[in-house]
Every structure is written in structure tokens, then in C-alpha cells.
Phi, psi and omega in degrees: 000326181291329175295321179295318182296316181297315178299323181290315177302314180298315182293324177292316173302315179300319175295322177290325178296318180292326174293317183295320174298316176295325175293324177297317179295319173303314183289329178291331181259020185290332187277354184286139184255358181291135181302321182293322180297304178313305179308311176300314177301318177300310180302316182294320184293319179293316176299321175296317174300311184297316184296322181295315178294324176291331180287324179296318178292318181297317184294320175300309183298315183298313173306316181297318184285328177292322180292321172299312182293325176300316178291324177290320174299317184288334184275319183227076182293332184282333172291322175297313180298311182302314181297319176302313183304305186294324179291329178285324174295322179292322183287321171301319180296316183287329183279340183270349179284147182261000000 
């Protein structure tokens, strides 16, 4: 579970860096007077705001699913082991077919 949390933390930090770079780009072009630049800045700003909220929603959903899966594995470990074994057999069978 710690590995999942570390990966999630890294992904979150990387996404935040991307958003910060895009905001810096918007701020750097604030002195431009061209209409195309203004329109592009506004579109980028709107997309940043919407993507940030969508990212937060997806992150919450993902973490909820991870927690549910972790709880299921702790409650019924033999079901998880059996399901993984059957999945591995099916995957091996499909990969070995010609």
C-alpha cells in the first residue's frame, strides 16, 4: 500500500508541476497585445481550471478504488489469490495460442 501511495504522490506532484508551468506561460504572455495570444491565454486558463478539478475528482475516485481493493484482499485473501491464479492461467493460455 505504501508503494501505491508513493506512486500517487509522485503523479500528483508531476501534475502540479505541469499546471504550474502552464500558469507561468499564461503569466509570461500577459503583456502581449495580440488578440490571438489573448484568446489562447484565456482558453489555456479555462482548460487549466477544468483539468485541475477533473484531476482532483479522478484522484479521489482512484484512491477510493484502491482502498476498496485493499480492503477486499484483506477480508478475502483466498479469493484474490484464486482470481489472480485463474487470470494468470487464462493470460498464459491466450499468449501461447498460435
